[in-house]
C-alpha positions in Angstrom: 0.1 0.2 0.1 1.4 3.4 -0.9 1.5 5.7 2.1 3.2 8.6 0.6 0.3 10.9 0.8 0.5 10.6 4.6 3.2 12.6 6.5 4.3 11.8 9.8 6.7 13.5 12.4 8.3 11.3 14.9 8.9 12.9 18.3 11.8 11.3 20.4 14.9 9.9 18.3 16.6 8.1 20.9 17.1 4.3 22.2 13.8 3.3 20.4 12.6 6.4 18.6 15.4 5.9 15.9 13.8 2.8 15.0 10.2 4.5 14.4 12.3 7.1 12.3 13.7 4.3 10.1 10.6 2.7 9.7 8.5 5.6 8.7 11.1 6.7 6.3 11.2 3.2 4.6 7.3 3.6 4.1 7.8 7.0 2.6 5.6 8.9 5.4 8.4 10.6 7.2 8.0 14.4 7.0 10.0 15.7 10.3 11.7 14.4 13.4 11.9 16.2 16.6 14.1 15.4 19.9 14.6 17.4 22.9 18.4 16.7 22.5 19.0 19.0 19.3 22.2 16.9 18.2 20.5 13.8 18.0 17.5 15.4 16.0 19.9 17.0 13.7 21.6 13.6 13.3 18.4 11.9 12.1 17.6 14.6 10.1 20.8 14.4 8.0 20.3 10.6 7.9 16.9 10.5 6.3 16.8 14.1 4.5 13.9 15.7 6.5 14.0 18.7 8.6 14.3 18.8 12.5 11.5 20.9 14.0 10.8 21.9 17.6 7.7 20.1 18.8 5.6 23.5 18.4 6.6 23.9 14.8 5.2 20.1 14.5 1.9 21.0 15.7 1.6 23.9 13.3 2.8 22.5 10.4 -0.6 21.5 8.5 1.2 19.0 6.1 1.9 16.6 9.2 -1.2 14.4 9.6 0.4 12.2 12.3 2.6 12.5 15.0 4.7 9.5 16.7 5.7 10.0 20.5 8.7 7.9 21.6 9.6 10.1 24.6 9.9 9.3 28.1 6.7 7.4 29.6 6.1 10.8 31.9 5.5 12.9 29.0 3.2 10.7 26.8 0.1 12.2 28.4 0.8 15.9 27.9 2.5 15.4 24.4 -0.4 13.2 23.1 -3.0 15.7 24.4 -1.2 18.6 22.6 -1.3 16.5 19.4 -4.9 15.5 19.7 -5.9 19.2 20.1 -3.9 20.2 17.3 -6.1 18.0 15.2 -3.6 15.4 14.3 -3.6 11.7 14.8 -1.2 10.3 17.3 0.8 7.1 18.0 2.1 6.8 21.5 4.7 4.1 22.6 3.7 2.2 25.5 2.4 2.8 28.3 -0.3 5.3 26.9 0.2 7.4 30.2 1.1 6.6 33.8 -2.2 7.3 35.2 -5.5 5.6 34.3 -7.5 9.1 34.5 -5.0 10.6 31.9 -5.4 7.7 29.6 -9.3 8.1 30.1 -8.8 11.6 29.2 -6.7 11.0 26.0 -9.4 8.1 24.7 -12.3 10.7 25.3 -10.4 13.7 23.5 -9.5 11.2 20.5 -13.1 10.4 20.1 -14.2 14.0 20.1 -11.8 15.1 17.8 -12.3 12.2 15.7 -8.7 11.4 15.5 -6.8 7.9 15.7 -5.2 7.1 19.0 -2.7 4.3 18.9 -0.6 2.7 21.4 2.7 0.8 20.6 2.2 -2.6 21.9 4.5 -4.1 19.1 4.0 -7.7 19.8 0.3 -7.6 18.7 1.6 -7.1 15.2 4.4 -9.9 15.0 3.3 -12.8 12.6 4.1 -15.4 15.3 1.5 -13.9 17.8 -0.9 -13.2 15.1 -0.8 -16.8 13.8 -0.8 -18.2 17.5 -4.0 -15.8 18.4 -6.0 -17.0 15.2 -5.2 -20.6 16.0 -6.3 -20.3 19.5 -9.4 -18.6 18.5 -10.0 -21.5 15.9 -9.8 -24.3 18.9 -6.4 -25.7 17.9 -5.6 -26.2 21.8 -9.3 -26.9 22.9 -10.2 -24.9 25.9 -7.9 -22.4 27.0 -6.8 -22.9 30.5 -3.5 -21.1 31.4 -1.1 -18.6 29.7 2.3 -17.1 30.9 5.1 -15.0 29.8 8.8 -14.3 30.5 10.4 -11.0 29.6 13.7 -11.4 31.0 17.2 -9.9 30.4 20.3 -8.5 31.9 19.4 -4.5 31.7 18.5 -2.2 30.3 18.2 -1.0 34.1 16.1 2.1 34.6 15.8 4.5 37.5 12.6 6.4 36.1 10.2 3.2 36.1 10.3 -0.5 37.6 10.5 -3.6 35.5 6.7 -3.9 35.6 6.3 -0.9 33.8 9.3 -1.2 31.4 8.8 -4.6 30.3 5.3 -6.2 31.2 2.7 -3.9 29.0 3.6 -6.0 25.8 3.0 -9.2 27.8 -0.2 -8.0 29.0 -1.7 -6.7 26.0 -1.0 -10.1 24.3 -2.7 -12.1 27.3 -5.6 -9.7 27.3 -6.0 -10.3 23.4 -6.3 -13.8 23.7 -8.4 -14.1 26.9 -10.6 -11.6 25.4 -11.8 -10.0 28.7 -10.5 -8.2 31.7 -9.1 -10.2 34.3 -11.2 -10.3 37.9 -8.1 -10.2 40.0 -4.7 -8.8 39.9 -1.8 -9.8 42.5 2.0 -8.9 41.8 5.0 -9.6 44.2 8.6 -8.3 43.2 11.8 -7.4 44.7 14.1 -4.6 44.8 17.8 -4.9 44.5 19.9 -2.4 42.6 17.4 0.5 43.9 15.9 0.7 47.2 12.4 1.5 46.0 12.4 0.1 42.2 11.4 -3.1 41.4 13.8 -4.9 39.4 11.7 -8.1 39.1 8.0 -8.8 39.5 5.7 -11.4 39.1 1.9 -10.5 37.9 -0.9 -13.1 38.3 -4.2 -12.4 36.5 -7.5 -14.4 37.1 -10.2 -14.3 34.8 -14.0 -14.8 35.5 -14.0 -17.8 32.8 -11.4 -19.8 34.9 -8.4 -18.9 32.8 -5.3 -17.9 34.7 -1.9 -16.1 33.6 1.2 -14.7 35.3 3.7 -12.3 33.7 7.4 -12.8 34.9 9.6 -9.8 34.3 13.3 -9.1 35.1 16.3 -7.1 34.0 18.6 -8.8 36.5 18.4 -12.3 34.5 21.7 -14.0 33.1 20.2 -14.2 29.6 17.8 -12.8 27.4 14.1 -14.5 27.3 10.9 -13.5 25.5 8.6 -16.3 25.4 4.7 -16.7 25.7 3.1 -20.2 26.6 -0.3 -20.9 26.0 -1.8 -24.0 27.5 -5.1 -25.4 26.3 -7.0 -28.9 26.9 -6.0 -30.1 23.5 -2.3 -28.7 23.0 -0.1 -26.1 23.8 1.7 -23.2 21.9 5.0 -21.4 22.7 6.0 -18.0 21.0 9.7 -17.8 21.4 10.8 -14.6 20.1 14.5 -15.7 20.8 14.4 -18.5 18.3 15.1 -18.2 14.6 12.1 -17.2 12.3 11.5 -21.1 11.5 11.2 -21.9 15.2 9.6 -18.8 16.9 6.3 -20.3 17.1 5.8 -24.1 18.2 2.9 -26.3 18.9 3.1 -29.3 21.3 -0.3 -31.5 20.7 0.1 -32.6 24.3 -3.0 -33.4 26.2 -4.1 -35.3 29.5 -5.8 -38.5 29.1 -7.8 -40.2 32.0 -7.0 -43.8 32.3 -8.8 -45.7 34.9 -9.4 -42.4 36.9 -5.7 -41.2 36.7 -4.8 -38.3 34.7 -2.1 -39.5 32.2 0.0 -37.3 30.2 -0.1 -37.9 26.3 3.1 -36.5 25.1 3.7 -35.5 21.4 6.5 -34.2 19.1 7.0 -30.4 18.7 5.6 -28.9 15.6 7.1 -25.7 14.1 4.7 -23.4 12.5 5.8 -21.6 9.4 6.0 -18.0 9.3 6.6 -14.9 6.9 9.7 -13.4 8.1 8.5 -9.5 8.6 9.8 -6.9 10.9 7.0 -6.2 13.5 7.8 -2.6 13.9 7.1 -2.0 10.2 3.9 -3.8 10.4 3.1 -1.8 13.2 4.1 1.4 11.5 2.3 0.6 8.5 -1.0 -0.3 10.5 -1.0 3.1 12.0 -0.6 4.8 8.5 -3.4 2.5 7.3 -5.5 3.3 10.0 -5.3 6.9 9.3 -5.6 6.3 5.3 -8.9 4.5 6.0 -10.0 6.2 9.2 -10.5 2.8 11.1 -9.3 2.0 14.5 -6.3 0.3 15.2 -5.7 -3.0 16.6 -4.2 -1.3 19.5 -6.1 1.8 19.7 -6.4 4.0 22.9 -9.2 1.7 24.5 -6.8 -1.2 24.2 -4.0 0.7 25.9 -6.3 1.8 28.6 -7.5 -1.9 29.3 -3.5 -2.5 29.7 -3.0 0.5 31.8 -5.6 -0.4 34.2 -3.8 -3.9 34.8 -0.7 -2.2 35.1 -2.3 0.1 37.8 -3.6 -2.7 39.8 -0.4 -4.6 39.5 1.4 -1.5 40.8 -0.9 -1.0 43.7 -0.7 -4.7 44.5 2.9 -4.4 44.9 2.6 -1.8 47.3 -0.2 -3.4 49.2 1.1 -7.0 49.0 -2.3 -8.4 48.5 -4.7 -9.1 45.6 -6.9 -6.7 44.4 -10.6 -7.2 43.9 -12.1 -6.1 40.5 -14.1 -3.2 42.1 -10.9 -1.5 43.2 -8.8 -1.3 40.1 -11.0 -1.2 36.9 -14.5 -3.0 36.5 -16.3 0.1 38.0 -15.2 2.1 35.0 -17.5 0.0 32.7 -20.7 1.7 32.0 -22.1 -1.5 30.2 -22.5 -5.1 31.2 -20.6 -7.8 29.4 -20.6 -11.5 30.1 -17.1 -13.2 31.0 -17.5 -15.0 27.8 -18.2 -12.3 25.5 -15.5 -11.0 23.2 -15.3 -7.3 22.7 -12.7 -6.0 20.2 -10.5 -2.9 20.4 -12.0 0.2 18.9 -15.6 -0.5 19.9 -18.1 2.2 21.4 -20.8 0.8 23.5 -23.3 3.0 25.2 -24.3 3.0 28.9 -26.8 0.5 30.0 -26.2 -2.0 27.2 -25.9 -5.8 27.9 -23.9 -8.4 26.0 -24.5 -11.6 26.6 -22.9 -15.2 26.5 -20.4 -16.0 23.4 -21.3 -12.9 21.7 -18.5 -11.0 19.6 -18.3 -7.5 19.0 -15.9 -6.9 16.2 -13.5 -3.7 15.6 -15.2 -0.3 14.8 -18.8 -1.3 16.1 -20.9 1.4 17.6 -23.8 0.2 20.0 -26.1 2.5 21.4 -27.5 2.9 25.0 -29.6 0.4 26.6 -29.1 -2.3 24.0 -29.4 -6.0 24.7 -27.1 -8.2 22.8 -28.5 -12.1 23.2 -26.3 -15.1 23.2 -24.2 -16.0 20.5 -24.5 -13.0 18.5 -22.0 -11.6 16.0 -21.7 -8.0 15.0 -19.4 -6.0 13.1 -17.0 -4.8 12.1 -18.0 -1.2 11.3 -21.8 -2.1 12.2 -24.1 0.9 14.0 -26.6 -0.4 16.4 -28.7 2.3 17.9 -30.3 2.8 21.2 -32.6 0.5 22.9 -32.0 -2.2 20.1 -32.9 -5.9 21.1 -30.7 -8.6 19.2 -31.9 -12.1 20.2 -29.9 -15.2 20.0 -28.0 -16.3 17.1 -27.9 -13.2 14.9 -24.8 -12.3 12.9 -25.0 -8.3 11.7 -22.1 -8.0 9.3 -20.2 -4.8 7.8 -22.6 -2.4 5.9 -25.6 -3.1 8.2 -27.1 0.1 10.1 -29.9 -0.4 12.7 -31.7 2.6 14.2 -33.2 2.9 17.4 -35.3 0.3 18.9 -35.1 -2.5 16.3 -35.9 -5.8 17.3 -34.0 -8.8 15.7 -35.7 -12.2 16.6 -33.9 -15.6 17.0 -31.8 -16.7 14.2 -33.0 -14.0 11.7 -30.2 -13.7 9.0 -28.7 -10.7 7.3 -26.5 -11.1 4.0 -24.1 -8.6 2.5 -23.2 -9.9 -0.6 -26.0 -11.3 -3.3 -23.6 -14.0 -4.9 -21.0 -15.4 -2.4 -18.1 -17.8 -3.1 -16.2 -19.4 -0.6 -13.1 -19.0 -2.7 -13.6 -15.8 -4.1 -13.0 -12.3 -2.2 -16.0 -9.9 -2.8 -15.7 -7.3 -0.1 -16.1 -4.4 -2.9 -19.5 -5.9 -3.5 -20.7 -5.6 0.0 -24.0 -3.9 -0.2 -25.5 -1.7 2.7 -28.6 -2.7 4.6 -30.3 0.2 6.6 -33.2 -0.9 9.0 -35.1 2.3 10.5 -36.4 2.8 13.8 -38.6 0.4 16.0 -38.8 -2.1 13.1 -39.4 -5.7 14.0 -37.9 -8.7 12.3 -39.5 -12.2 13.3 -37.5 -15.4 14.1 -35.8 -16.8 11.3 -36.5 -14.0 8.9 -33.8 -13.3 6.0 -33.1 -9.9 4.9 -31.2 -10.0 1.6 -28.6 -7.0 1.4 -28.8 -3.8 -0.2 -32.7 -3.1 1.3 -34.1 -0.6 3.5 -36.7 -1.4 6.0 -39.1 1.5 6.8 -39.8 2.6 10.4 -42.2 0.8 12.4 -42.4 -2.0 10.0 -42.9 -5.7 11.1 -41.2 -8.4 9.2 -42.9 -12.1 10.0 -41.1 -15.2 11.2 -39.3 -17.0 8.4 -40.2 -14.2 5.7 -37.4 -13.5 2.8 -37.1 -9.9 2.3 -35.7 -9.0 -1.1 -36.5 -5.3 -1.7 -37.5 -2.3 -0.1 -40.1 -2.3 2.8 -42.5 0.7 3.5 -43.0 2.3 6.8 -45.5 0.5 9.2 -46.1 -2.6 6.7 -46.5 -6.2 7.7 -44.6 -8.4 5.8 -44.9 -12.1 5.3 -43.6 -14.9 2.9 -41.1 -16.0 0.2 -40.7 -13.6 -1.1 -42.0 -11.3 1.5 -45.1 -9.7 0.5 -47.5 -7.1 2.4 -50.5 -8.5 4.0 -51.5 -5.3 6.3 -50.2 -2.5 8.2 -49.1 -2.3 11.9 -49.0 0.6 14.3 -46.4 2.1 16.2 -46.8 0.0 19.1 -46.2 -3.2 16.6 -50.2 -4.0 16.6 -51.8 -5.3 13.4 -54.7 -2.9 12.4 -58.1 -4.1 12.0 -60.9 -2.6 10.0 -61.3 0.2 12.4 -58.0 1.3 11.6 -57.2 1.9 15.5 -54.5 0.7 17.6 -56.0 -1.5 20.4 -52.9 -0.7 22.5 -53.0 2.9 22.2 -55.9 4.0 20.6 -54.3 5.9 17.8 -56.3 6.2 14.5 -54.8 5.7 11.3 -55.5 6.2 7.4 -53.9 4.9 4.3 -53.1 7.8 1.9 -51.8 6.5 -1.5 -49.5 3.9 -0.5 -48.5 4.9 2.9 -50.0 4.8 6.6 -50.7 8.3 8.5 -52.0 8.7 11.8 -55.0 10.9 12.0 -55.7 11.0 15.4 -53.3 10.6 18.6 -55.6 9.6 22.0 -53.2 7.7 23.9 -55.1 5.4 26.3 -54.0 5.8 30.1 
């Protein structure tokens, strides 16, 4: 993809920032560099043929659309806030902020400004992790049981932050992504050796409502480097070992435990190496930021994802100090303004309104917007980029695909079906042929009805159970059959009108004018 029309400035050109500068240059998007240490900024500017600007100059430059921040963590919030207020997209290296309230402010500001806010959780872009996550999601290891991650090295020893904040964000991000929920409790232990009040090693334990457990072990006082994620399931185990050559980075062990005469017996199998494309994760991450700007789509590690990671870090830090496990209400779950069952999966980049409820095994994909007080039943899939209005009710086993919009108060009965392509083939890509479907307010769609894509369902219409809708539907019409045909009219309250054209529930009177239904008298029964 050509990114030459998107211009980026990198703020911070030191230990890690210089790698970002190189990658954005190679992607053709580097416009300027900025660093508080002028000689370093000038060195990068001369190397890559771009100007070295002050931060104020970066903010004022109308050609710069996005800013990448690789400054010290304590500056992340203030710099990112200024970038968003300057009406520019921003990519912040981890962590998003050092305080939860500041991260929440950035997420809210990005939403108000309608700008991309992305957090640098690099390993979410690593081909090995993406393949691992995909295979876990497909059930290759059966039921997910346990995860652990080691991030160990001798150095780099920091004095401004401990090993938890320096090393653990990447691992927490991966674990939350696989678990698809926030932990129920967080407990952390650690030890200080080089500096009296800075933890050189920490062990963070996470427990999830669905019974999954995880731990993250980080240290910069370790004799050798190790970066390893282990994922254990009922039917097998994955190991992502970033210290191995590409051919061995992702390993699958089809181990499982069999019960033989009441005794749990290990059934060991040979390790299998998973083939991967050799790609630089940082370049993939940088390209994802540019693509998010170009397409105006939520990044994989958006501000909300960064906020979830930060809440776990915050809880772990408090646990280190208090030397006890934190209850969910004391760290992060009170911040949720909607309810999601422990088995529900909500991707980053979703906007879910206050009071909405999402039930068992439902999956809300990135970019989806759900209004206030909506109810999403069991085994529902919504997204990506679907709009569901306030007070909608989606019953069990319904899928809402990209291109579908539900206005307020829409009822989707159990197992009703929406399509988004007229002539699908399993082996032919037809994403460019998606047809939008628009459902106006207070429409009722009966159980097992099918809505063929590209139609508009008029307000207050009622689609009977099992009907197949192939064309636009007028407001207030009652549709049944295959293909669906009009057999009557329904009121605002969803009652079928009889000969007296009076709503039996509300007493409102109607008349047919041409081919539309109009209300002629409003006399609401108390």
